[in-house]
N, C-alpha and C positions, 0 to 999 in steps of 0.2 A: 870021646863020647860024653865024658863028664863035662868037658868044656862046652859042648853043644847044648847039653841040658842046662847048664848054668846060664849060658847065653840066652837060651829060650826063656828060662824063668825070669831072668833079668829084664828081657824084652817085655814079657807079660806084665811084670811089676811096673815097668815104665809106662806101658800103655794104660794100665789101671790108674797109676798116679796122674798121668797126663789127662786122662778122662775126668778124674775128680777135680783137678786144677782148672781144666777148661770149663767144667760145669759150674765151678765156683765163680769164675770170672764172668761167664755168660749170665749167671743168676744175678750177680752184682749189677751188671749193665741193665738187665731186665728190670730189677727193682728201681734203679735210677730213672729209667725211662718212665716206669709207672708213676713214680713220685712227681716227675716233671709234668707228665700228662695230667695228673690230678691237680697240680698247682695251676696249670693253664686252664683246665676245666673250671676251677674255682674262680679264676679271674673273669673268664667268659660269663660264668654264671652271675657274678657280681655286676658286670657291665649290662647284661640283659635285664637283671633286676632293676638297675638304675634307669634303663630305657623304658621299661614297663612303668616304673613309678612316674617318670617324666610324662609319658603319654597319658597316664591316668590323671596326673595333675592338670595337663593341658585340656583334656576332655572335660574334666570337672569344672575348670574355669570357663570353658565354652558353654557348658550346660548352665552354669550359674548366670553368665551373661544373657543367654537365651531366655532363661526364666525371668531375669530382671527386665528384659525388653518386653516380654509378654505381660509381665505385671504392669509395666508402664503403659502399654497399649490398653490393657484392661482399665487402668485408672483413668486414662484419657477418655475412653469410651464411656465410663461411668460419669465423668464430669460433663461430657457432651450431653448425655441423657438427662442429667440433672438440670443443665441449662435449658435443654429443650422443654423439659417438663415445666420449669419456671416460666419460660416464655409462653407455653401453651396456657398455663393458668392465667397469666396476665392477659393474653388474648381473650380467653373466656370471660374474664371479668370485664374487659373492655367491651366485648360484644353484648354482655348483659346490660352494661350501663347505657350503651348506644340504643339497645332495644327499648329500654325504659324511656329514654329521651324521645325516640321516634313515636312510641305510643302516646306520650304526653303531647307531642307536637301534632300527631294525627287527631287527637281529641280536640285540641285547640283549633285546628283547621276546620273540623266538622262544625264546631260552634260558630266560627266566623262565617263559614259557608251558609249556615242557616240564617244568620243575621243579615248577610248580604242579599240572600234571596228575598227575605222579607222587605228589605229596603228597595230592591229592584221592583218588586210588585207595587209598592207605594209610588215609586218614581214613574212607572208606566201609567198608573192611574192619573197622576198629576199631569203627565205629558198629553194624554188624551183630553183632559179637561182644558189645558192651555191651547191645544190645537183647535178645539171646537170654538173657543173664545176668539182666536185669531181669524179663523174663517168667517165668523159672524161679523167681526169688525172690518176686515179688509174686503169682503165680498168676493174673495178668490178661494178656490178649493186648494187643498194641500198639494196636489199634483201640479196645478198651474203655477203656484208659487215656487215649487221646487224646480220646474223647468226654467223659469225666468232667472232664478238664482244660479243655476248651472251654466246657462249661457253667459251671464255676466262674469262668472268666475273663469270660464274658458277664455274669454277675450282678455281678461286681466292676466291670466297665466301665460298666454301667448306673447303678450307685450313684454312681460317680465323675463320670459325665457329668451326672447330675441335679444333683449338688452344684455342679459347675462352672457349669451353666446358671443355677442360683439365684444364685450369686455374681455372674455377669455381669449378670443382671437388676437385682440390688440396686445394683451399681456404675453401671449405666446410669441408674437412677432418680436417683442422687445427682448424676451429671454431666450430666444432660439439659439443664439451663439453661445451663451453661457451654459445652457443645457447640453449643447453638443459637446463642448469641452468637458463637461462633467461626465458624460457618457463615455467619451474616449478614455478619460483617466480611470474610470471604473473598470473598463475593459482591460486596460493595461495591467491594473492591479490584480484582476482576476486571473489573467493568463500568467502573470509572473508568479503568483502563488502556486498555481498548479505545476508550473515548470520546476520550481524549487522543490516541491514535494516529490516529484517524480524523478528528478535527476541529481539529487544530492545524497542518495542512499544506495548502497549495494548490500546484498545479503550473501554471506558465506555459509554454506551448509556443511554440517559436521555429522559424523556417524552416531555419536553418543555423548553423554554429559561428561564422561571421563576425559575425552579429548578436549572438551571445553575447559575443564579444570587445568589440564596441562598447558593450554594456550594462555589462560589467565596467569598461571605461575604463582609462586609463593608471594603472598601479600600484593599480588597484582604487578609484579616486576616485569613479566613478559609483555603484558598489555601496554604498560607505560613505555617500554623500550620500542615496541612496534609502532606506537603512536608517534613517538619522537622521531623514529627513523623514516617512516612513511609520510608523516605530516597529515594524518587523518585522526578522526575521533572514532573509537571503537566502543559500541554499546553492547554489553553483555547483560541480558535480562533473563526472565523466566521462560522466554520463548524456546521450546524444545528444538534441538538439533539445528540451531541457527545463531549466527553472530552478525550484527549489523555494523557495516562500515559506512561512516558518514563523512562527507567532504564535498565541497563545491567543485573541486578540481577532479574531473573524471580520471585523469592520468594517475593521480595519487591513489584513488580508490582501486584502480586496476592493479597498481604496483602492490598495494596491501593485499588484495585478493590473491594474486599469484604467489606472493611471498608466503601467505598463510597456507596455500595449497602445498607448496614445497616443504614447508616446515612440518605439516601434519603427515605428509607422505614419508619424510625422512625420519621423523620421530624425535629428533634432537631439537628441543625447544628451550633455549636460554638466551639471555640478552646479547651475548657476543655472537652467537649463531644467527640471531635475528638480524643484527646489523649487517652481517656478512651476506645473508640471503637477500635482504632488501637492496643492497648495492648491486648484487648480481642481477636481480630482477629488473632494476632500473636500466642497466646496460642492455639486457635482453629486450626490454620494451622499446628502448630507443632504436635498436636495430630493427625491431618489428615495425615500428612507425615508419622508418625510412623505406623498408621493404614494401609496406602497404602503399606508400606514395608512389614508388617506382612501378609497382604492379598496376596501380590505377592509371598512371600516365600511359603505360604500354597498352593496356586494354582499350583505352580511348584513342590511341594513335596520336598522342600529343608528345612532341619532341622538343628538346632544348630548354626545358624548365630548369631554373636555378635550383641547386641542391637544397637550399633553405625553403623554397616554395614546395619542393617535393616532400620535405619533412612536415610542413604545415598541412599539406593535403593528407598525409598519413595520420596526423593528429585528429583529423575530422572523424576518424573511425570511433574515437572515444568521446565524442561530443554529440548531443542531441538537441534539437530545437523544437519545442512544442510537441514532444513525443516522437519526432521524426529524426532518424539517424542522419547526421549532417553529411557524412561521406556519401551515403546512398542518395540523399537529396541533391548533392553536387553532381554526381554521376548522371542522375536522371535529368537534371537541368541541362547538363552538357549535351546529352543525346537529343533532347528536345530542341535545343538551340541549333544543333547541326541540321536537323530535319527542316526546321523553319527557315534557316538561312539558305538551304538548298532550294526550297520551294520559291524563295524570293530572288534567287540568282546571286547570292552573296557567297563569301568564302566560308564553307562549313567548318574547316579546321580552326579558323580564327574564332568563329562563334562557339565551337566546342571548348576551346581554351578559355574564353571569357566565362562560359557557363560553369566550368569546373572551378575557376578561381573567384567566383562572385561573392562567396561567403568566407573567404580566408580571414576576414576581420573578426570573425567569431571565435577564433582559436589563437588569441594573442599570447606571445611569450611574456609580455608585460602589459599591465593595465593602461588603457588610454581613455581619455574623456571624449574622444570623437565617436560618432556613430560607426557601427561596424562596416557600413558601406564605404565611408570616407577613409576609415583606417585601413580597410582592405586595399583600396586604391593606392594609398600611401605605401603600403608594403610592396604591392606589385610594381610601382614606380621605382622603389628602392632597388629591386632586383631586376631592373632593366626590361620590364615588360613594355610593349608598345603603347603609345598614347590612346589609341582607340579602345584597347582592352582595359586600360586604367579608367577611362571615362565610362565604359559599360559597367565596371564594378562600382564606381562611385555613384552612378545615377540610377541604379536599379531600384532604389526606394525614393526617387525624386529629391534626393538631398544635394544633387548637383545637376547642372544643365546637360541635356543629352546633345552631344555634338556629332554622333555618328548613327547610322542605321543599326549598328550592332547593339546599342544601348537598349532601345525598346524591345528588341528580341529577347535579351537576357531578362528584362523586367517581366515580360509576359510569361516566359518559360518558368521563371522562379515562382510566379503566382500559380501557374498550372500545376507544378510539382507539389506545392504546398496545399492546394485546394482540392486535389482529386480525392475521392472517397477512400478512407483508410490511411491516408498519408499522415495526417496529424490527428492524434486521438488523445482523449483525456483518460484519466485513470478509470479503470473499469468500475471500481467501487463508487467513485463519484458520479459516474454516468448512471449506474443503477439507482443510486440514492436520488438523483435528480428526477428520474422517471417516477419513482415511488412518491416523491414529494408532490409532483404534478397531480397524480391520481388522488393522493390524500387531500389536497386542497379542494378538488372538485367534489369529492365524497363528503366533505364537511357541510355542504349545503343541503337543506331539507328538500326532499322530492327526488334527489339523484339516486338512481338505482345501480348504475354501472359506469365505470370510467375506463378508458383505454388510451394510454400514451403511445402514439405511433410515429412513424417517420423519424426515428432516432430522437424523439423528444421535441420535434418541431410542430407536432399537431396533437391536440387533446380532444378525443371524442367523449362527449358526456351524454349518457342515456338517462332521460327523466321519465317518470311514470305519467302516463296520459291522464290518469285520474287524480294525480297529486299536483299538477301544475298546468296552467293555461298557456296559450301561445304567446300572449303578451308577457307573461312571466319568464318564458324561455328566452325571449329577446333581451330582457334585462339581466338574466342569469349569466349569459355569455360575457357581458360587459363587466359584471361584478367579479367573475372568475379571472378575467384578464387583468383587472386592476389589482386583485389580490396577488396574482403571480408576479406582476411587476414590482410590487412593494416588498414581497417576502422572499423572492428567489433571485439568483443570478444564473444567467444562461446565455449561450451564444446565439446570435441571430434573433429570430422572432418565433413566437409560439401561436399557432392558430387554434382557437377554441371553437369547436362545432358542437352545438347542443341539439340533440335529436329527440323529438317527441312524436310518438306514433301510437296508434290504436290498432290492435290486431284482433280480429274475430275469427275463430276457427270452429268449423263444424264438420261432421263426418256423415256422409250418406251411406247407409247400410242397406 
């Protein structure tokens, strides 16, 4: 029993001692964890304080920049206002000075007017006295003398006018050939200028100015790389959302345009990438050119064309002549040739082939001094086309003798395709400017109330006031307007000037 009690007491003492030891150990771990947590909290607190300070400093710098910008704007606005005030003061002073000058001039004119009026009265009195003396000396009245003088002057004027007309006709006959050559040269120059303006520039549209800056690159390196790779000139100006691609070769412009499109879509724009994309686009465009030529030949039912001729036909897609797409013109000419050959009982397939190939000399791989018709015939002969087709190509502008019935058909169909309404057009801005200039020239004459340029600028209707101009004056007005238009304007064909003078009387029965 004693042993049991001793064991129990010992057990209780062990439990109590274990409890205190366990509590001591747990408390030590707890205090260690608390200390570690406090240290970690202190670190986090310091990090957060640093982040807050950094954000505060950033925000402070942003606010300072914003305030600085606003101050700059305000300063600029104040400078503009000061300049405007100075200019207004100068204008006010100038107006005051001009007003004084006008007042002085008006007073001077009033005095001169009075003096002239007095002199005119004296002159009228002297004329009456002289007329009375002449009537007394000659025995004729003033009216009889006037009639005799008018008749004599009429005969003299008729003789001089007839002599002048004969001289002009003789001179015109002598200078007819020279003037004709001059007119032809002027026409060629005018057409060539409009074609160069229209067909040497392409516009690439962009979304925003940020993309424009990426295309330009640092110090313009991307632009220079693109120009060197594509062989074009790129113009980047203040025009919003647009970059101008300039080159006389339409293939190069198309390569540059497609390359720019891929670069902008990809987003990676740097010199190495530009060269890679340009080379890739050149290959794609070459394949597209060949595919276009094949598809055109298949659509027209033309077989057996040399691969090089197919490539040249495909290149026509990227060439225009006088505003008309060359491939569309060739297809249209080919179809017209086939129809006309069928009506005349000739071979329509051969006519269609000649019509398609008649302008291949306009898309040369290398420059030639020959006219495009002769050069095209040379190319066709090189690639084993038949002699009658080569002759039709060479003679469609009368630069070679026509040896077959196929040649005049190609010539006529080429003229029909180019002359139909809407086929060849000038630049819209130039067309509108020409119409406005026609109306402005007519409105510059006194007595003209309204002007209308109609028939696409081929006729000008001029309305004059019946109370401001006589019938004889209207006849001379049309000639004067025609001469002024000839001297001051350039235009295709001829312009008909119609001057209308009418009197309208309107009344209402009530």
